[in-house]
N, C-alpha and C positions, 0 to 999 in steps of 0.2 A: 643765271642761269645755272652755272656747273653748281654753284654752292646749293641752289634747291635740290638738283639731283643727289648730291651728297646725300643732304638731308633726309630726303626719300628714303634712300638704300638704308641709311644707318637705320630709320625707323622701322624698316621691314625686317632687318637684321634682328634689332631687339624683338619684336614680336616673334619672330622663328626660336627665340631662346628662352622666351617664358615659360615659366613651369605649368603643366597642365592645372586646372582648377579642379581640386579634389572633388570626388563625388559625397552628395551627401550620404550621411550614415544617420539614421533613427534608431535610440536608444530606447527599450521600453523597460520601465522599472513596475513589477507588481510586489506588492508586500503588504506591510502591515506600519504600525505607528512609528517602529524606529526607523523607517527608511522616507516615509512621506513629507510631504511638503506641509508647512504652516504658514499661517498668515501672521503677520506681524503682531497682532494683537497678541498672540502667545508665545512671544518671544521670553527669554531666550530659547524655549524649547524648538530644538531643531533635529529633522529626520537627516540621516547621513547621505539620502539622496540628494539632498538641498545642494551643500558643498561638493559633491560628487559631479553634478552636472557643471560645474564652472570653471572645471579643471581643463575642459577641452576646447579644441579652438571650433572656429564657426562652422566649419563642416560636420560638427556633431550635435545633433537635436536631439535632445533628454526629454521623453515624455515619461514624468514620475505618474503613474497611476496607483501607485500604493495608497493605502487609506486604514487610518487608525481603526482598531477594534477589528480588523477581518482575517479571517484565516483563510485556507485552502477552499473549504467547504462556502463559507459566504462570499467570497470573491466569487464564484462561479455561481452561485443560487440569486444574487442581485445582478448577475449579467455583465458585472464588469470585465470577467474572463470573456464573454463573448465580444464585449468592445474591441478589444486589445486583438483578440484572434483575427475577427474580420478586418482590422487595419492593417495588421503586420504585414511587411512585402519582404521579398528575398533581399539579402545584404542585411537587414535589420538585426539589431539584438535583441535580446529578450533575459531581463536580469530577473530571477525569480528568489524570494526571501520569505519565507512563512516560518511559522513555528510556535510563536508566542502565545497565539490565540488558538491556534489547533491542538496546543496540548492543555490549553486552561479547564479543568475538569470542576471549578468549584462551581456552586449552583448558578450565582450570578452571572456564569459567563457560560451556563448550557447552550444558548443558541448558537457560540462559536465552537465548542469543540467538535474535534475532528477526530474518529479513531486513530490510530497509528495505521491500519490498513488502507483506510479509506485517504488520508492523507499520502501516501505511498501513490494510490492509483491517480490522485488529482495530479502529483507531482509529474507522473508517467502521463497525464491526459496533457499538460501544458507542454511538455518536451517533444511528444510527438505530433503534436500538431503545428510547433516553430518547424520541425525537421521537415515537414512534409509542404512547409511554405520557403524552405531555405532561408530561415532564420536561425541565428545562431543564440541556442540557449545557454545560458549562465546559472547553474544551480548555487543558491548561497545558503549554510547554514545560518539559523537564528542568532543573531547577536547576542552574547554576553548580558545578562543583569549583573548588578551590582550589590551580590550578596554573600558575605563572609562568614565564615562560623567563628567559633570562639577562638580558637587558633589562630585566627587571621588568615584563614586559606577560603579561597572563592569558592564557592558552590558551584559544580555543574549541574543547572537546571535545564539543560536541553538535551539530556543524555540519549532519551531514545529518539527524537525526532531530529537531532542532527545526525545520527547514525542512518537514519532512513535515506537523510538527503544527500551522503556520502554513497550508500548502495545504489540509489536510483544513479547517480552520475556513473558510476563504475558500470552498471549494468547497461545502462542508455551509451555509454562511451562519450558524454557532453564534458566540458568544463566544469568544476565545482571548485568554490572559493569558501574555505572554511572559517567563515567569520566568527563563528562561536569560539575555536580553538586559540584564533589568533587575538580575538580581542579580550578573551579570559584571561591569555596571557599577559597581555599590555595592562589589564587592571589590578592583575596579581602582582605585578612588578612595581606598581604605584602604592599599593597596601589600601587597607580600609580607609583611612583619614584623608589622603591624599587624592585617592580616585575620586572623590566627591566632586573634583574640579571637572571631570566629564560629564557629571549627569546633572540634571537640573534639580541641584539645591540652592534654597535662597532662604535667607534669615528673614524674619519680619520686616517690612519696610524696606527691603534693599530692591524690589524692582517693584515698577508700578503696576504691572500684569500682575503681580503676587503679592497685594499687601500684605497679607498673611502669612507668606513665606511657602515653602515648598520642600517635601522630602520625596524625590522620585528617583528610586534607585534603576528603573526601567529605561527612562528615555532622557535623552543626551541635550545639554545645551551646546552651544555654536562651536566651542572648543572640542568638546566632546565627540560631535557629530563630524567634524573636520579629520580627526583621528583614525574614526571607523572607514572615513572613506578613503583615506590616504592607505590603510591596510588593503582594501580591496583593491587599488590601483596597484601597490607594491606585488601582490600576489598575482595580477593581471601580467603584471611585467616580467615576472618570475614564469609564470608559464607560456608566455610569449603570443599572449592573445593580440589579434592585431591592433584593436582599437585602440590602445595605449601609445601608437604612433601618433594618434590625434591629439594626444596631451599637449598643452601649450607649454614650451620651454622657453623660461625667462630668459630675456636677450642679456649679454654680458655688457657690465656698465665700462 
């Protein structure tokens, strides 16, 4: 009988000292093709939001609503923003990365183009709605393209729109991750040739999904997407954004 009593006492004591279960946190991701989810049939094409999601423990749920070809304007006009806005709850995070399609002035992309003034207004709209719901908005500048000049220097292709993201973040006093600046430096350090390892560059016959090969200097492969996700995480850690406390820490062997 004494043995059972001791067992019961030990069980109660153990339960009393168990760590409390972490509150679930939802992370919403809004953006374009550089962030979005891709089906296996398009591999190795990978948006950086895909590896980003797997860095966290089970208490974090990532809902990646990014979609290829979308600008802030079309994300709103297609009611994609409304669906996110209606579903967000206090304590959630909202990651916002647009720009590639907003700044596309070419005739074939005219349905995506967003003027700098409207781009600014749309970002403020996202941030204001998030703040009203006690959701934590994080603005992200558009990730770099792999465009080098004749001297081997990477071009700044998001100058106007990245500057707007920085300005809005400062004005609205919300966190901002300068992925444009960080990714451009990383690609520059690798150089024109080696930086191809980050992007969806394939020779004919190299991958069954792209039998004719592909040379894409905007979108990433799995390796490149992971590097971009890690840049975002590193900056979150530098800024002491609480979400990084949910990143899975590998156990020592």
